[in-house]
ZAMARGU-4260 file (C-alpha; in steps of 0.2 Angstrom, whole numbers, plus 5000, padded with zeros to 4 digits):
<rodrens>
0) 5429/5186/4973 | 5427/5174/4958 | 5413/5165/4968 | 5403/5181/4970 | 5405/5185/4952
5) 5399/5167/4947 | 5384/5169/4958 | 5379/5186/4951 | 5380/5179/4933 | 5369/5164/4938
10) 5356/5175/4946 | 5356/5187/4931 | 5354/5172/4919 | 5340/5164/4928 | 5331/5180/4929
15) 5333/5183/4910 | 5327/5165/4907 | 5311/5168/4917 | 5308/5184/4908 | 5309/5177/4890
20) 5300/5161/4894 | 5284/5170/4899 | 5270/5162/4909 | 5272/5144/4914 | 5262/5131/4905
25) 5248/5123/4914 | 5242/5106/4908 | 5224/5103/4909 | 5212/5090/4901 | 5198/5097/4890
30) 5180/5091/4896 | 5169/5085/4881 | 5150/5087/4882 | 5141/5070/4880 | 5132/5069/4863
35) 5113/5072/4863 | 5102/5057/4865 | 5094/5051/4848 | 5076/5057/4845 | 5063/5046/4853
40) 5050/5039/4841 | 5032/5039/4847 | 5030/5022/4838 | 5038/5007/4846 | 5041/4989/4844
45) 5032/4976/4854 | 5017/4988/4854 | 4999/4983/4857 | 4986/4996/4851 | 4968/4997/4854
50) 4957/5007/4842 | 4939/5013/4842 | 4932/5021/4826 | 4917/5027/4816 | 4914/5018/4799
55) 4906/5022/4783 | 4903/5008/4770 | 4896/5010/4752 | 4894/4996/4739 | 4902/4998/4722
60) 4889/4988/4712 | 4876/4998/4703 | 4862/4986/4704 | 4855/4975/4689 | 4840/4968/4682
65) 4832/4950/4680 | 4817/4946/4668 | 4805/4931/4666 | 4791/4928/4653 | 4776/4917/4656
70) 4766/4907/4644 | 4753/4920/4642 | 4766/4932/4636 | 4767/4943/4651 | 4784/4949/4655
75) 4790/4953/4673 | 4806/4963/4676 | 4814/4964/4693 | 4827/4979/4694 | 4838/4986/4708
80) 4846/5004/4708 | 4861/5010/4717 | 4871/5001/4731 | 4868/4999/4749 | 4878/5011/4761
85) 4877/5015/4779 | 4886/5021/4795 | 4892/5011/4810 | 4907/5009/4822 | 4920/4996/4827
90) 4935/4991/4836 | 4952/4985/4831 | 4967/4976/4840 | 4984/4978/4833 | 5001/4970/4839
95) 5017/4977/4831 | 5032/4965/4831 | 5049/4970/4839 | 5053/4976/4822 | 5041/4991/4824
100) 5037/4993/4806 | 5026/4977/4804 | 5012/4969/4814 | 4995/4960/4814 | 4978/4967/4816
105) 4960/4961/4820 | 4946/4973/4816 | 4927/4972/4818 | 4914/4984/4813 | 4895/4984/4814
110) 4885/4994/4801 | 4867/4999/4798 | 4864/4998/4779 | 4851/5006/4769 | 4848/4994/4755
115) 4845/4999/4737 | 4828/5001/4729 | 4820/4985/4721 | 4806/4987/4708 | 4795/4974/4700
120) 4786/4979/4684 | 4776/4969/4672 | 4771/4971/4654 | 4753/4973/4659 | 4756/4988/4670
125) 4759/4980/4687 | 4772/4989/4697 | 4779/4987/4715 | 4795/4994/4723 | 4803/4995/4740
130) 4819/4997/4750 | 4824/4994/4768 | 4838/4993/4780 | 4849/4979/4786 | 4862/4976/4799
135) 4879/4970/4794 | 4895/4965/4802 | 4913/4965/4794 | 4927/4956/4802 | 4944/4956/4795
140) 4962/4950/4800 | 4976/4960/4792 | 4995/4961/4790 | 5000/4979/4793 | 5016/4989/4788
145) 5019/5007/4794 | 5033/5020/4792 | 5035/5031/4807 | 5041/5048/4800 | 5048/5054/4817
150) 5062/5042/4813 | 5068/5055/4801 | 5059/5071/4807 | 5059/5070/4826 | 5044/5082/4828
155) 5033/5074/4815 | 5024/5060/4824 | 5015/5054/4809 | 5015/5036/4802 | 5007/5031/4785
160) 5003/5013/4784 | 4996/5000/4772 | 4986/4984/4776 | 4979/4968/4768 | 4971/4952/4773
165) 4954/4943/4773 | 4939/4940/4783 | 4920/4939/4781 | 4904/4950/4780 | 4889/4944/4791
170) 4872/4950/4788 | 4856/4949/4797 | 4844/4954/4784 | 4835/4945/4770 | 4819/4935/4767
175) 4811/4950/4758 | 4798/4943/4747 | 4788/4948/4732 | 4769/4946/4735 | 4758/4947/4720
180) 4743/4938/4714 | 4754/4928/4703 | 4761/4913/4713 | 4774/4909/4699 | 4781/4927/4700
185) 4782/4926/4719 | 4792/4909/4718 | 4803/4915/4704 | 4808/4931/4711 | 4809/4928/4730
190) 4827/4924/4730 | 4832/4938/4719 | 4823/4951/4730 | 4832/4945/4746 | 4843/4959/4752
195) 4860/4954/4759 | 4854/4937/4764 | 4870/4927/4767 | 4887/4928/4775 | 4902/4929/4763
200) 4920/4929/4763 | 4930/4944/4758 | 4948/4950/4754 | 4953/4968/4758 | 4967/4980/4755
205) 4969/4998/4760 | 4980/5011/4769 | 4979/5025/4781 | 4988/5038/4792 | 4990/5039/4811
210) 4996/5054/4821 | 5002/5052/4839 | 5000/5067/4851 | 5010/5056/4864 | 5018/5039/4863
215) 5001/5032/4869 | 4987/5043/4861 | 4984/5046/4843 | 4970/5048/4830 | 4969/5039/4813
220) 4960/5038/4797 | 4960/5024/4784 | 4951/5017/4769 | 4950/5000/4762 | 4943/4991/4747
225) 4934/4974/4750 | 4931/4960/4737 | 4916/4949/4743 | 4915/4931/4737 | 4899/4921/4732
230) 4881/4927/4729 | 4872/4931/4714 | 4881/4947/4709 | 4873/4948/4691 | 4857/4954/4700
235) 4856/4956/4719 | 4853/4972/4729 | 4866/4965/4742 | 4883/4972/4743 | 4896/4964/4731
240) 4912/4974/4733 | 4912/4988/4745 | 4923/5003/4751 | 4925/5005/4770 | 4931/5021/4778
245) 4936/5022/4796 | 4942/5037/4807 | 4944/5037/4826 | 4956/5036/4841 | 4969/5024/4845
250) 4978/5020/4862 | 4995/5011/4862 | 5001/5001/4877
</rodrens>
């Protein structure tokens, strides 16, 4: 009898324990989603770029005058007005270091220049003027630094950049002569009337913007100031210093 009572009490106690305990706890491991990958910049390290562009150049010198007086008192004045300017095109080749913010560039452009007007006048009423065109080439090697903005704003695939370096300007014009009935005038002014008749070294600095549609294809625009060395800059219709503006397409390998 006692055994039956003990079994009944145990059954009642176990049922009460199950009732007050509620549902049994189920152990489970929470699955965490992986973090999203970092945004991918369209500008990369170890990148080789090929650019093709149209270019416009304009000189910054405003011309000048040169004067000579002969024994008979006749004075001849040679003057130039304005600066050469012109359009052309070119190519550039750029390599960016593994640190994608810096690289080196070789750029070349050919331009058809319209030279400034040269006028010869004399105190006895003689006057002659003329202008022409000249072919010129500009070759520079630059160090370039850029800041890809998609490092900070993933959807803005724009990179401002600056550059600086040196090179040369190469011209195929010159030899323009003054032909008058005064041999002494011709001899004295032939050199001064020669337009862009020598090759010169230059230093340049500038900046630009490049926008990428894909990691490989982009467009760019830039402007640079060029300091040209040598030449008779006090009077010469050739370019002394000049501004060069480029805009075109770029392909990144």
